[in-house]
Structures are given as structure tokens and as C-alpha cells.
N, C-alpha and C positions, 0 to 999 in steps of 0.2 A: 504493500500500500504506500510505500515511500517512493519507489521508482516512478510510479504513475504520477505522483504529485510533482516530482521534479520535471518530468516530461511535460506535464501540463503547464507548469510555471515557465519553462523554457519556451514553449510554443506561444504563450501569452506575451512573453518578453519580445519574441521575434515579431509577433503581430503588431505590437505597439511601435516597434522601431520602423 
């Protein structure tokens, strides 16, 4: 449940940029 959270966070970060 941690890896998915990190992946989601990274995707969000990329989407924001």
C-alpha cells in the first residue's frame, strides 16, 4: 500500500508540472 501511494504522488507531481 506504500508503493501505490508513491506512484500516485509521482504521477500527480508530473501532472502538475
